[in-house]
Backbone bond lengths (Angstrom), bond angles and torsions (degrees), N, CA, C in turn:
res aa  C-N    CA-C-N  psi(-1)  N-CA   C-N-CA  omega(-1)  CA-C   N-CA-C  phi
1 M - - - 1.429 - - 1.526 109.04 -
2 P 1.319 117.43 136.63 1.470 118.86 178.67 1.528 110.83 -73.74
3 K 1.331 114.62 149.55 1.454 119.80 178.39 1.524 109.88 -73.01
4 K 1.327 115.39 149.08 1.462 120.00 177.08 1.520 108.95 -76.47
5 I 1.304 115.53 136.57 1.453 120.88 177.92 1.532 107.42 -89.29
6 P 1.328 118.20 123.71 1.468 119.39 -179.91 1.529 111.03 -65.60
7 K 1.333 115.13 140.29 1.463 120.24 178.93 1.523 109.14 -78.27
8 K 1.307 115.42 142.92 1.455 120.87 179.89 1.520 109.68 -99.25
9 G 1.303 116.11 152.65 1.451 121.30 -179.72 1.518 111.01 90.16
10 K 1.318 115.38 -179.16 1.456 120.41 -178.80 1.523 109.56 -99.42
11 P 1.321 117.87 145.47 1.455 120.42 177.92 1.528 110.73 -70.42
12 E 1.323 115.90 157.51 1.458 120.77 178.16 1.522 109.16 -73.16
13 A 1.326 116.09 142.79 1.459 120.82 179.67 1.518 108.92 -142.63
14 H 1.309 115.70 162.99 1.462 121.91 177.00 1.518 108.44 -62.27
15 E 1.333 116.89 146.91 1.471 120.11 -176.24 1.532 112.86 -63.26
16 D 1.341 117.72 -27.05 1.463 120.17 177.63 1.521 111.99 -70.56
17 L 1.322 117.44 -19.50 1.462 121.44 179.69 1.523 112.05 -105.01
18 G 1.304 116.95 26.22 1.455 121.14 179.70 1.517 111.27 -58.16
19 G 1.316 117.32 133.92 1.458 122.09 -179.58 1.516 113.92 83.18
20 F 1.330 117.10 7.64 1.465 120.82 -179.03 1.519 109.92 -74.24
21 D 1.316 115.64 128.07 1.458 121.63 177.50 1.523 107.52 -142.66
22 I 1.315 116.59 136.32 1.462 121.17 -179.33 1.524 107.84 -133.33
23 R 1.317 115.51 135.70 1.465 121.53 -178.41 1.522 109.19 -143.94
24 I 1.310 115.97 166.25 1.455 122.33 173.69 1.523 106.92 -114.03
25 N 1.345 116.42 123.17 1.459 119.69 -176.63 1.528 111.20 -81.09
26 E 1.318 116.24 -176.60 1.466 121.41 -175.23 1.526 113.19 -67.68
27 F 1.333 117.10 -14.91 1.463 121.05 178.50 1.529 112.18 -96.95
28 G 1.331 117.21 2.00 1.461 121.55 179.73 1.516 113.12 84.71
29 E 1.318 117.32 11.64 1.461 121.49 179.43 1.525 109.67 -88.54
30 I 1.321 115.73 143.20 1.463 120.85 177.22 1.519 108.18 -83.26
31 V 1.326 115.95 124.74 1.460 122.34 -179.68 1.518 107.81 -116.80
32 S 1.338 116.82 127.35 1.457 121.83 -176.36 1.518 109.87 -129.28
33 T 1.326 116.48 153.77 1.458 120.75 178.01 1.528 111.37 -87.43
34 I 1.328 117.36 -12.44 1.466 122.28 178.61 1.521 108.09 -120.38
35 K 1.333 117.22 139.72 1.461 121.31 -178.85 1.523 110.71 -65.50
36 V 1.315 115.77 148.81 1.468 122.71 -177.69 1.525 110.73 -60.78
37 D 1.319 118.60 -36.40 1.466 121.74 179.84 1.531 111.50 -62.10
38 K 1.328 116.62 -39.17 1.464 120.54 178.89 1.532 110.05 -69.41
39 I 1.320 117.85 -39.17 1.469 121.42 177.61 1.522 110.23 -64.07
40 N 1.343 117.47 -43.95 1.461 120.97 178.70 1.524 111.78 -63.39
41 A 1.317 117.93 -40.05 1.464 121.11 177.97 1.529 110.16 -63.62
42 F 1.329 117.06 -41.46 1.468 121.03 177.85 1.529 110.52 -62.42
43 L 1.321 117.23 -44.52 1.462 120.84 -179.58 1.526 111.36 -65.77
44 D 1.330 117.83 -38.29 1.459 121.02 177.89 1.527 111.62 -61.17
45 E 1.320 116.93 -36.71 1.465 121.39 -178.69 1.527 112.78 -78.46
46 N 1.323 118.33 -32.64 1.456 121.01 -167.87 1.525 116.40 -112.62
47 V 1.331 118.06 -8.54 1.457 120.19 -176.79 1.527 109.02 -123.52
48 V 1.339 115.95 132.08 1.452 121.31 178.47 1.527 108.27 -84.75
49 D 1.333 116.62 129.02 1.454 121.54 178.22 1.523 108.35 -81.73
50 K 1.321 117.36 112.54 1.465 122.75 -175.37 1.528 112.05 -62.93
51 K 1.314 117.65 -28.15 1.457 120.87 -178.70 1.528 111.72 -72.09
52 L 1.322 117.19 -25.77 1.458 120.84 -176.11 1.522 113.72 -98.17
53 V 1.313 119.36 -4.06 1.455 122.29 -177.13 1.522 111.20 -62.98
54 D 1.316 119.04 -45.53 1.458 122.54 -176.95 1.521 112.13 -81.17
55 R 1.277 119.62 -11.71 1.465 122.33 -177.47 1.529 111.67 -63.08
56 D 1.339 118.54 -36.03 1.461 121.94 178.13 1.518 111.10 -65.39
57 L 1.325 116.89 -37.43 1.447 121.10 -179.40 1.524 110.82 -67.52
58 I 1.298 118.33 -37.02 1.472 121.73 -178.49 1.533 109.72 -67.43
59 S 1.320 118.00 -43.22 1.464 120.14 -177.97 1.527 111.87 -69.72
60 E 1.334 119.37 -28.78 1.462 122.48 178.19 1.524 111.66 -72.72
61 E 1.337 117.86 -32.43 1.457 121.92 -177.84 1.523 111.80 -72.60
62 E 1.316 119.01 -27.25 1.461 122.34 -176.08 1.467 112.49 -74.03
């Protein structure tokens, strides 16, 4: 199997997450340039939770 060639440059990201970088250090700890609370707030605003989509329908039927 051929080896994967690493991509050069930075990946595209949403403009609200500009400068976001995440790495794992030598101790196995996740190191990020943006605080986890800010990432969670961004995800809450921009990503639909598939587990909660049907929950509204169940409460309306009762």
